[in-house]
C-alpha positions in Angstrom: 88.2 103.6 173.2 91.5 105.3 173.9 94.2 104.9 176.4 95.0 107.4 178.6 97.5 109.3 177.7 100.0 112.1 178.9 100.0 115.0 176.7 102.6 118.4 176.9 101.6 121.4 176.0 104.5 124.0 175.2 102.9 127.0 175.4 102.4 129.7 178.0 100.0 129.1 180.9 99.3 132.8 183.4 97.4 130.2 185.9 97.5 126.7 187.3 93.9 126.3 187.7 94.0 126.6 183.8 95.7 124.0 183.1 93.2 120.9 181.1 94.2 117.5 180.6 93.1 115.3 177.4 92.3 112.1 178.9 91.4 108.9 177.1 89.9 105.9 178.7 90.0 102.4 176.9 86.6 100.5 176.3 87.8 97.6 174.3 84.8 95.2 173.1 85.5 91.7 172.5 83.7 89.4 170.5 82.8 85.8 172.9 81.7 82.9 170.7 79.4 80.3 172.1 81.4 77.4 174.0 83.7 79.7 175.8 84.2 81.9 179.0 86.6 84.6 180.1 88.1 84.3 183.4 89.5 87.5 185.7 91.4 86.3 188.5 92.0 88.9 191.5 96.5 88.1 191.1 98.0 88.3 187.1 100.4 85.7 188.2 97.1 82.9 188.6 96.2 84.3 185.1 99.9 83.1 183.8 100.1 80.0 185.5 96.6 79.1 183.8 97.4 80.1 180.6 100.8 78.2 180.8 98.9 75.0 181.8 97.1 75.6 178.5 94.6 72.6 179.0 92.1 72.1 181.7 90.5 68.9 182.9 86.8 70.3 184.6 85.0 67.8 187.1 81.6 68.4 186.3 80.1 65.7 189.0 81.4 66.0 192.7 81.3 63.5 195.6 84.1 61.3 196.9 81.3 58.2 197.1 81.2 58.4 193.0 82.5 55.8 191.0 85.7 56.6 188.7 83.3 55.3 185.9 80.5 57.3 187.2 82.5 60.8 187.1 82.3 63.7 184.4 84.9 65.2 183.4 85.1 68.1 180.1 88.9 69.6 178.7 89.1 73.2 177.9 91.4 74.8 176.6 93.3 78.3 177.7 94.4 81.3 176.1 96.1 84.7 176.6 93.6 87.6 176.1 95.1 90.2 173.3 93.5 93.6 172.3 94.7 96.1 170.2 95.2 99.5 172.1 96.1 102.9 170.4 99.9 103.6 170.7 99.5 107.3 169.5 97.2 109.6 168.2 97.3 112.6 166.6 93.9 115.3 166.8 93.7 118.3 164.8 91.6 121.1 166.4 89.6 123.8 165.1 88.3 126.7 167.1 84.8 127.8 167.0 85.2 131.6 167.0 81.5 132.6 167.7 80.9 129.7 170.4 82.0 129.1 173.7 81.6 126.8 176.5 80.1 127.7 180.1 80.4 125.2 183.0 79.4 125.1 186.5 75.9 125.3 185.6 73.6 124.2 188.4 70.8 121.3 189.2 68.0 123.0 189.9 64.4 121.6 189.9 63.2 122.7 186.8 63.1 121.6 182.8 66.5 121.6 181.0 65.1 123.8 178.3 64.1 126.8 181.3 67.7 126.5 182.8 68.7 127.0 178.6 66.2 129.9 178.5 67.7 131.8 181.7 71.1 131.3 180.6 70.1 132.6 177.2 69.0 135.7 178.4 71.6 136.7 180.5 74.4 136.3 177.4 72.1 138.1 175.1 72.4 141.3 177.1 74.9 143.6 175.4 74.9 145.1 179.7 76.7 141.5 180.5 79.3 141.1 177.3 76.9 139.2 175.1 75.1 139.1 171.8 72.0 137.6 170.2 72.3 133.8 170.6 71.9 132.0 167.6 72.0 128.2 169.2 72.3 126.8 172.4 72.9 123.1 174.1 73.3 121.2 176.8 76.7 119.2 176.2 76.7 115.1 177.6 77.9 116.3 181.2 74.4 118.2 182.3 76.7 121.0 184.0 78.2 122.4 180.5 76.3 124.3 177.8 77.1 125.4 174.6 76.4 129.2 173.1 77.0 130.0 169.5 76.2 134.1 168.9 75.0 135.2 165.6 77.6 137.9 165.3 81.3 137.5 165.3 83.8 139.4 168.1 81.0 138.1 171.2 82.7 135.1 171.8 86.3 136.3 172.5 85.4 138.8 175.2 83.5 136.5 177.2 86.2 133.8 177.0 89.3 136.5 178.1 86.9 136.7 181.2 87.2 133.2 182.3 84.5 133.3 184.6 81.3 135.1 184.9 78.5 135.0 187.7 74.8 134.5 186.2 71.7 135.1 187.4 69.5 132.2 187.4 66.4 132.4 189.6 66.7 134.2 192.7 70.5 133.5 192.8 74.2 134.0 191.0 76.5 131.1 190.1 79.9 131.7 188.7 79.8 129.8 185.3 83.4 129.1 184.0 83.6 130.2 180.1 85.9 128.4 177.9 86.4 128.3 173.7 84.7 126.0 171.7 87.4 123.7 170.3 86.3 120.3 168.0 88.7 118.2 166.5 89.5 115.0 164.3 91.5 112.2 164.6 94.2 112.6 161.9 96.4 109.8 162.6 95.8 106.6 165.2 98.5 104.2 165.6 98.0 100.2 167.8 99.9 98.1 169.1 99.0 95.2 170.7 98.8 94.5 174.4 97.5 91.4 176.3 95.4 91.5 179.5 97.2 90.7 182.4 94.4 89.0 184.5 92.3 87.4 182.1 92.0 84.2 180.0 90.0 83.0 177.9 88.7 79.3 177.7 87.4 77.2 174.7 86.0 74.3 173.9 83.3 74.2 177.0 80.5 71.4 175.8 77.0 71.8 175.9 76.4 69.3 179.1 75.4 71.7 181.6 72.6 74.9 182.2 74.1 78.3 181.7 74.1 79.0 185.5 75.4 75.4 186.4 78.0 75.4 183.8 79.2 78.9 185.1 79.7 77.8 189.2 81.5 74.9 188.1 83.9 76.5 186.2 84.4 78.7 188.7 84.9 76.6 191.5 87.4 74.6 189.6 89.8 77.6 188.7 89.5 79.0 192.1 91.5 75.7 193.6 95.1 76.1 194.2 95.4 72.5 193.2 94.6 73.0 189.7 96.6 76.4 189.6 93.9 78.5 190.0 93.1 81.3 192.6 90.2 83.6 193.5 87.8 84.5 190.6 87.7 88.8 190.0 84.9 87.7 187.6 83.8 85.4 185.0 81.6 85.5 182.0 80.7 82.0 179.9 79.0 82.3 176.8 77.1 78.7 176.2 77.5 76.7 172.4 74.8 78.5 169.9 74.9 81.9 171.5 77.2 85.1 171.4 78.1 87.6 173.4 80.2 90.6 174.2 82.5 91.6 176.3 83.8 95.3 177.7 87.3 95.7 178.9 87.7 98.7 180.7 90.8 100.4 182.5 92.7 98.0 185.0 92.4 100.2 188.7 
């Protein structure tokens, strides 16, 4: 759960296409207690206006024909949503000298193990620049795999080649060969950040069922006369329950 951060590599690059980028995408888990709601508006200024008003009276019964005593209202409090985002991160990297990462594996109508068998068979042959394979693993992205060789000195020449055509089935596929690098976060610092379009509502009583209360809140906070505007997302948690809201990068 780290934010996107631009990195600068002060080394030498032979080819522009060899440049890699380290991307961090925020994925914040935010606990939401019962009797509260999160509203994300389409416009930032609407959320700011709702927060500035602090307390809102929400009409639960509608109709011009209702007498004043027949009307039902609840008061809810609006507050900003503050989260912690990493402001800087330091990662210690370690190169595995006997492993390589293969990219560009094809999507075939065969089991994953069968695909790995074919890849291992190719790279186990010395005529292809390989050697005896100790282990193989398909990575989270099924188009990538990691091979670890038994002996030292096999991986480095393959990495230097950059790409290699590999016969899989009846067709050759150009696979990219990269070094296998692992890392651990050695230093991580945070700074508070405010969600610009999201508002936290609290103090919502348990007087309507979940779906109806969600509709009532959305109707109220979409009204320009109440300081609201177009609602993008609304999440409501009734009293006695808990939920976990997930915040992603605002695009």
